[in-house]
C-alpha positions in Angstrom: 33.7 -29.6 -8.4 31.4 -29.2 -5.4 34.5 -29.7 -3.1 36.4 -26.8 -4.9 33.4 -24.6 -4.6 33.0 -25.3 -1.1 36.5 -24.6 -0.3 36.2 -21.3 -2.1 33.1 -20.3 -0.3 34.9 -20.9 3.0 37.6 -18.7 2.0 35.4 -16.2 0.9 33.4 -16.4 4.1 36.7 -15.9 6.0 37.8 -12.9 4.1 34.7 -11.1 4.3 33.3 -12.3 7.6 36.3 -11.5 9.8 39.2 -9.2 8.5 38.1 -7.2 5.6 34.7 -5.8 7.0 36.7 -4.5 10.1 39.7 -3.2 8.1 37.4 -1.3 5.6 35.4 0.2 8.3 38.5 1.0 10.5 40.4 2.6 7.4 37.2 4.7 6.5 36.7 5.9 10.0 40.4 6.6 10.6 40.8 8.5 7.3 37.4 10.5 8.0 38.8 11.5 11.5 42.5 12.3 10.1 40.8 14.4 7.2 38.4 16.1 9.7 35.3 14.9 7.8 36.5 16.2 4.5 33.9 14.1 2.4 31.1 15.7 4.3 32.4 19.2 4.2 33.5 19.4 0.6 31.1 17.3 -1.1 29.1 19.9 -2.9 32.3 21.8 -4.2 33.7 18.4 -5.2 30.7 17.7 -7.5 30.9 21.1 -8.9 34.6 20.4 -9.8 33.8 17.1 -11.2 31.2 18.3 -13.5 32.5 21.7 -14.3 34.0 22.8 -17.8 37.6 23.1 -16.6 39.6 20.6 -18.6 42.3 20.5 -15.9 46.0 21.4 -16.4 49.1 19.4 -15.7 50.5 16.0 -16.8 47.7 13.2 -17.6 46.3 11.2 -20.5 42.6 12.1 -19.9 40.7 15.1 -18.5 39.3 15.0 -14.8 35.9 14.4 -15.9 36.9 11.6 -18.3 39.1 10.0 -15.5 36.0 9.9 -13.2 33.9 8.6 -15.9 36.3 5.8 -16.5 36.1 5.0 -12.9 32.3 5.3 -12.8 32.3 3.0 -15.9 34.2 0.4 -13.9 31.9 0.8 -10.7 28.5 1.4 -12.2 28.1 -2.2 -13.4 26.5 -5.4 -12.1 27.5 -4.3 -8.6 24.9 -1.6 -8.8 22.1 -3.8 -10.2 22.9 -7.6 -9.4 25.3 -7.0 -6.7 22.7 -5.1 -4.6 20.1 -7.6 -5.4 22.3 -10.5 -4.4 23.3 -8.8 -1.2 19.6 -8.3 -0.3 18.8 -12.0 -1.4 21.3 -13.2 1.2 21.6 -10.7 3.9 18.1 -9.1 3.9 17.2 -5.5 3.2 19.7 -4.5 6.2 22.4 -5.0 3.9 21.4 -1.8 1.9 22.1 0.2 5.2 25.5 -1.1 5.8 26.3 -0.6 2.2 25.3 3.1 2.6 27.1 3.6 5.8 30.5 2.1 4.6 30.0 4.3 1.2 29.9 7.3 3.4 33.1 6.2 5.1 34.5 4.9 1.9 34.4 8.5 0.4 37.5 9.4 2.5 39.1 6.2 1.4 38.4 6.9 -2.2 39.8 10.5 -1.7 43.1 9.1 0.0 43.7 6.7 -2.9 43.3 9.2 -5.4 45.6 11.7 -3.8 48.3 9.0 -3.5 47.8 7.7 -7.1 48.6 11.3 -8.4 51.4 11.9 -6.0 53.4 8.8 -6.8 52.4 8.3 -10.6 55.1 8.0 -13.3 55.5 8.2 -17.0 56.0 4.8 -18.6 58.1 3.8 -21.6 55.4 4.7 -24.0 55.1 8.3 -22.6 51.8 7.3 -20.9 51.0 8.1 -17.2 50.9 5.1 -14.8 49.9 5.2 -11.3 47.7 3.3 -8.6 48.3 1.4 -5.4 51.3 -0.6 -6.7 53.2 2.7 -7.2 52.4 4.2 -4.0 53.0 0.9 -2.2 56.2 0.5 -4.0 57.5 4.1 -4.3 55.8 5.6 -1.3 56.5 2.9 1.2 59.2 0.7 -0.5 56.8 -2.4 -0.1 57.9 -3.9 -3.4 56.6 -7.4 -2.7 53.2 -6.0 -1.4 53.0 -3.8 -4.6 53.5 -7.0 -6.8 50.9 -8.7 -4.6 48.5 -6.1 -5.4 49.2 -6.1 -9.1 48.8 -9.8 -9.4 45.4 -9.9 -7.9 44.4 -6.7 -9.5 44.9 -8.3 -12.9 43.0 -11.4 -11.7 40.3 -9.3 -10.3 40.1 -7.3 -13.5 39.3 -10.6 -15.3 36.8 -11.9 -12.7 35.0 -8.8 -11.2 35.5 -6.5 -14.3 34.9 -9.2 -17.0 33.4 -12.6 -16.2 30.8 -11.3 -13.6 29.7 -8.6 -16.2 29.4 -10.9 -19.1 27.7 -13.6 -17.1 25.0 -11.3 -15.6 24.2 -9.5 -19.0 24.1 -13.1 -20.7 21.6 -14.3 -17.7 19.4 -11.3 -18.1 19.1 -11.7 -22.0 18.6 -15.4 -21.6 16.0 -15.2 -19.0 14.1 -12.2 -20.6 14.2 -13.0 -24.2 15.8 -16.5 -24.6 18.8 -15.3 -26.3 21.6 -18.0 -26.0 24.3 -17.1 -23.8 27.2 -17.7 -26.3 25.5 -15.2 -28.7 25.5 -12.6 -25.9 29.1 -13.3 -25.3 30.2 -12.9 -28.9 28.3 -9.6 -29.5 29.8 -8.2 -26.1 33.4 -9.5 -27.1 33.1 -7.5 -30.5 32.2 -4.5 -28.8 34.8 -4.6 -26.1 37.4 -5.3 -28.6 36.6 -2.0 -30.6 37.3 0.1 -27.5 40.0 -1.4 -25.4 42.5 -2.1 -28.1 42.5 1.7 -28.6 43.9 2.2 -24.8 42.9 4.9 -22.3 42.1 7.7 -24.7 39.4 5.6 -26.5 38.0 4.3 -23.1 37.8 7.7 -21.7 35.9 9.2 -24.8 33.4 6.4 -24.9 32.9 6.4 -21.1 32.3 10.2 -20.9 29.5 9.7 -23.4 27.8 6.3 -22.4 28.1 6.5 -18.5 26.1 9.7 -18.1 23.3 8.5 -20.5 23.0 5.0 -18.8 23.1 6.5 -15.3 20.4 8.9 -16.2 18.3 6.3 -17.8 18.6 4.0 -14.7 18.0 6.6 -12.1 14.9 7.9 -14.0 13.4 4.5 -14.2 14.0 3.7 -10.5 12.3 7.1 -9.4 9.4 6.2 -11.5 9.1 2.7 -9.8 9.4 4.4 -6.3 6.9 7.0 -7.3 4.3 4.4 -8.3 4.7 2.6 -4.9 5.2 5.7 -2.8 2.7 4.5 -0.1 5.3 1.5 0.4 8.3 3.8 0.8 8.1 4.8 4.6 7.6 1.1 5.5 10.5 -0.1 3.3 12.8 2.6 4.6 11.9 1.8 8.2 12.3 -2.1 7.4 15.9 -1.4 6.0 16.9 0.3 9.1 15.4 -2.2 11.5 16.8 -5.2 9.7 20.2 -3.7 9.6 20.4 -4.3 13.2 18.0 -7.3 13.9 18.4 -9.4 10.9 15.3 -10.2 8.8 12.9 -13.0 9.3 11.9 -15.5 6.4 9.4 -14.1 3.9 8.2 -16.2 0.9 11.4 -18.1 -0.5 13.6 -15.9 1.4 15.1 -18.1 4.4 15.9 -15.0 6.7 19.0 -13.4 7.7 20.9 -12.3 10.8 22.8 -9.1 11.7 26.1 -10.6 10.8 24.9 -11.7 7.4 23.4 -8.0 6.8 26.8 -6.6 7.7 28.9 -9.1 5.8 27.0 -8.9 2.6 26.5 -5.3 2.6 30.2 -4.7 3.0 31.2 -7.3 0.4 28.7 -6.1 -2.2 29.3 -2.5 -1.3 33.0 -2.6 -2.2 32.1 -4.6 -5.2 29.7 -1.7 -6.2 31.8 1.5 -5.3 35.4 -0.1 -5.1 36.4 2.2 -2.2 39.5 0.7 -0.7 39.7 -1.9 -3.5 42.4 0.0 -5.1 41.1 0.0 -8.6 39.8 3.5 -9.1 43.0 5.3 -8.2 44.6 3.6 -11.3 42.1 5.9 -13.4 42.6 8.7 -11.1 46.4 8.7 -11.8 45.7 9.2 -15.6 43.9 12.4 -15.1 45.3 15.9 -16.1 45.5 17.6 -12.8 47.8 20.1 -11.2 47.6 18.8 -7.5 46.6 15.5 -6.0 44.1 16.9 -3.7 42.0 18.3 -6.6 41.8 14.9 -8.2 41.1 13.3 -4.8 37.8 15.4 -4.6 36.9 14.5 -8.1 37.3 10.9 -7.3 35.5 10.9 -4.2 32.2 11.8 -5.8 32.4 8.3 -7.7 31.5 6.5 -4.4 28.7 9.0 -3.7 27.1 8.8 -7.1 27.4 5.0 -7.4 26.3 3.8 -4.1 24.5 6.5 -2.3 22.7 7.4 -5.4 22.4 4.4 -8.0 22.6 1.4 -5.4 20.1 3.0 -3.1 17.8 3.5 -6.0 18.2 -0.5 -6.8 17.6 -1.3 -3.1 14.6 0.8 -2.7 13.1 -0.4 -5.9 13.4 -4.0 -4.5 12.0 -2.8 -1.1 8.9 -1.1 -2.2 8.0 -3.6 -4.9 8.3 -6.6 -2.2 10.0 -8.9 -4.7 12.4 -10.4 -1.9 11.6 -14.1 -1.6 9.5 -14.4 -4.8 10.1 -17.5 -6.8 11.2 -17.9 -10.3 9.8 -20.2 -13.1 11.8 -23.2 -11.7 10.3 -22.6 -8.0 13.7 -21.3 -6.7 13.9 -18.0 -5.0 15.1 -15.2 -7.6 18.3 -13.4 -6.9 20.8 -11.2 -8.7 19.8 -9.5 -11.8 16.4 -11.7 -12.2 15.2 -10.0 -9.0 15.9 -6.6 -10.1 14.4 -7.0 -13.4 11.3 -8.4 -11.8 11.2 -5.3 -9.6 11.4 -2.9 -12.6 9.0 -4.9 -14.7 6.0 -3.0 -12.9 6.4 0.0 -15.3 5.7 0.0 -19.0 8.7 -1.2 -21.2 10.4 -1.8 -17.7 12.0 -4.9 -18.6 13.3 -3.9 -22.0 14.6 -0.6 -20.8 16.4 -2.4 -17.8 18.0 -4.9 -20.2 19.5 -2.0 -22.2 20.7 -0.4 -18.9 22.2 -3.7 -17.8 24.0 -4.1 -21.0 25.4 -0.7 -20.9 26.4 -1.1 -17.3 28.2 -4.3 -18.1 29.8 -3.0 -21.2 31.2 0.2 -19.7 32.5 -1.8 -16.6 34.4 -4.4 -18.8 36.1 -1.6 -20.8 36.9 0.3 -17.6 38.3 -2.7 -15.9 40.4 -3.5 -19.0 42.5 -0.5 -18.3 43.0 -1.4 -14.6 44.2 -4.9 -15.5 46.6 -3.7 -18.1 48.2 -1.3 -15.6 48.8 -4.1 -13.3 50.4 -6.2 -16.0 52.4 -3.3 -16.9 53.7 -3.0 -13.5 54.7 -6.5 -13.2 56.2 -7.3 -16.6 56.6 -3.9 -18.6 54.5 -2.2 -21.4 55.2 -5.1 -23.8 52.7 -7.2 -22.0 49.9 -4.7 -22.4 48.6 -5.7 -25.7 48.7 -9.4 -25.2 46.8 -8.7 -22.0 44.2 -6.6 -24.0 43.6 -9.6 -26.1 43.2 -12.1 -23.2 40.8 -9.8 -21.4 38.8 -9.5 -24.6 38.6 -13.1 -25.4 37.6 -13.9 -21.7 34.2 -12.2 -22.2 33.0 -15.4 -24.1 33.6 -18.0 -21.2 32.4 -15.5 -18.7 28.9 -15.4 -20.5 28.8 -19.3 -20.1 30.1 -19.8 -16.6 27.8 -20.7 -13.5 26.7 -17.6 -11.6 27.5 -18.9 -8.2 31.2 -19.5 -8.9 31.5 -16.5 -10.7 30.5 -14.4 -7.8 32.4 -16.4 -5.2 35.8 -16.0 -7.2 35.0 -12.2 -7.8 34.6 -11.7 -3.9 37.8 -13.7 -3.2 40.1 -11.7 -5.8 38.5 -8.5 -4.6 39.4 -9.2 -1.0 42.9 -10.1 -1.9 43.4 -7.0 -4.0 42.0 -4.8 -1.1 44.2 -6.1 1.8 47.5 -4.6 0.7 45.9 -1.2 -0.6 44.1 -0.7 2.9 47.4 -1.3 4.7 49.2 1.2 2.4 46.4 3.9 2.8 46.7 3.6 6.7 50.6 3.7 6.4 50.5 6.7 4.0 47.7 8.7 5.8 50.1 11.2 7.0 51.2 11.9 3.3 47.4 12.2 2.5 46.7 14.7 5.3 49.7 16.8 4.2 48.5 17.1 0.6 45.2 17.9 1.6 46.4 20.7 3.7 48.5 22.1 1.0 45.6 21.9 -1.5 43.2 23.6 0.8 45.8 26.3 1.4 46.1 26.7 -2.2 42.2 27.1 -2.8 42.1 29.7 0.0 44.8 31.7 -1.8 43.0 31.2 -5.1 39.8 32.7 -3.5 41.6 35.6 -1.9 43.4 36.4 -5.1 39.9 36.5 -7.0 38.5 39.0 -4.4 41.7 41.4 -4.5 42.2 43.7 -7.4 45.1 42.4 -9.7 47.7 44.9 -10.4 48.3 43.7 -13.9 44.4 44.4 -14.6 44.6 47.8 -13.2 47.7 48.8 -15.4 45.7 47.4 -18.4 42.6 49.3 -17.5 44.5 52.6 -16.9 46.3 52.2 -20.3 42.7 51.7 -21.9 41.5 54.9 -20.3 44.5 56.9 -21.4 44.1 55.8 -25.0 40.5 56.7 -24.9 41.1 60.2 -23.3 44.3 61.2 -25.3 42.5 62.5 -28.5 40.3 64.7 -26.3 43.2 66.0 -24.3 44.7 67.1 -27.7 41.5 68.8 -28.7 41.6 70.8 -25.5 
């Protein structure tokens, strides 16, 4: 077993140490340049669009808001809690800096993914919308084998990243904090997952649109309280994050130290695990949205990276930094990492541990139901709609072994499948960047025309107003 783990770790190190970090950054930089910094220029309007009251028009299975919540359900999971802590435990506090930088670039990547997902989506045999990287790789570029490659590793990633990691982390949290047996947690989680995902995307969208905002606000509120309690440590913590991003971090307590390369590597790996920009998963949810133009959904989807990494992951990192839990040991004398580190950081506030445990459970639960949709769409692309229901059952049953597996093996497998899923997607985004730029120009032109039309008086309204005036004045004219 040790031999297999060692081989997997070497593959993981090669994927994230050599090619993917460069490709992720290069794709984000190139798309940011090609789209003229769209993520910075349009962030505020995009947030208004995402959380506005409009239900959206056009073809789709769920509203734009529900589509965003499904994507956030899948991203705001253990990557935002345990993933950030794991990155810091290995790469030092500097990993948080690179996580944020890649997220800012990744907003352009997430925008491009959603634009292409909507443009190349199709209607399946059951009358539902299907889209995502496998469709824009296949239909947009004619890369049929690459599309199948993505779909295969997408289905595996759904089982690993979206299921096993989530179940494992929540089982560890409940076992460490309350002594609850892992198999008990696995069975409860399995039952709750089955209730939702067997109902399909509409059930997933409804549940996500209620649970995701509640859990996000709960977690952010708790994090702000911890940071305020340790406000005197905040300037030093932020300075250390920036410094360690470029110099590495010296050993402290049980933390053995890190280098610049480690900070960059683990910041990138856990960053894509947290926000999924470039991974190719979120556009599968974006394709299901009711929207009239690809550019509109692109802006809505782009906000997911901002909310998940720039807001939620930064909260996790700052809480760990200001409470100085990095390098502290657990009951067995080994340095704490993952969800245990985050739980210790939040334990400084009253009811911090039980509230964080609730947040962890909700994060893991929503991530599992969100990723189930991604996995079934990948299976549908490879084998047709008849394989969707069997895959849902397989995905549901996989929750239990996920709760029982070793944490190290689970995270390593998740990193590898993430990387193999991201590679074809990033290549596709670069090859179709011209299509993204064209769709963006069309949408921006449409927005300008809408604004101009609102400012000018409408002929129809003028005619209606004149008719109303005549109706009121006619009796008076007759009297005269």
